[in-house]
N, C-alpha and C positions, 0 to 999 in steps of 0.2 A: 297373607302376600301369595305365600306358598300355595296354599289351596285355590285361591284365585287363580293364578295361574294355571294348575293341574286343570282346573274345571274349563277353562277357557280353551286350552288344547285339546282337552277331549272334546267340546262340541266344536269346534275348528275341523278336527279329524272328521268327528260323526257327519257335518254336513258336507265337506269337503271330498269325501269318498264318495264313489259312484257306486250304485246298488250292484250287485253281483249277478253279472249278465250270464243267462244261459246257452252254453254254445249252440251258435247255429250250423247243426249237421249239414243241413244240406246246403249250404254253399261251399262245407269241406268236404263235398262225397263223402261222409261216413254215413252208414245205414247207424242206425241205434235200433238195439233190440231188448225185449223186456218181455220175459226177468234174463237174467246170464246163463248160458246154458253151457255144460262142459263141455271140455274139449275132446274131440273123439280119443280113443286107443292109438296109439301109434309109435313107432321106436325113429331112432336115428343115431346114425354113428356118433359117437365122441372123438373129440381130437386123437384119443390114443386105438381110436377102428372099433373098439366096442360100442355093439348096441347099448343104447340109452332108453328104457320106454319112459312112458308120464308117467304110467303106475309108479314107479320106482321113484318117484319125485312126489309121492303125492304129501300135501300139508308143506311144501317146499315153497317159495318163491320160485317161477319159471318163466324167465325172459325167451322166448323166441323171435329170432331177429334174422329174417331171412332177404339175404342181400345179393342182388346180382346172381340168382339164383335162375337153372336154364329152365 
């Protein structure tokens, strides 16, 4: 009985879940490009006033968040 419930649950989940849709980049006004290009070399001041370069962060995850910039 337990095996039947497991199989029935798997069958329902397989038929009930929609197919994974590809994002509609055009409606989001996002331009997709292939292949990914490396970011240009640049530096920005950190919170302590020192310049941090992108080259110093090579191999690390970097998230740039430009909010309310002039």
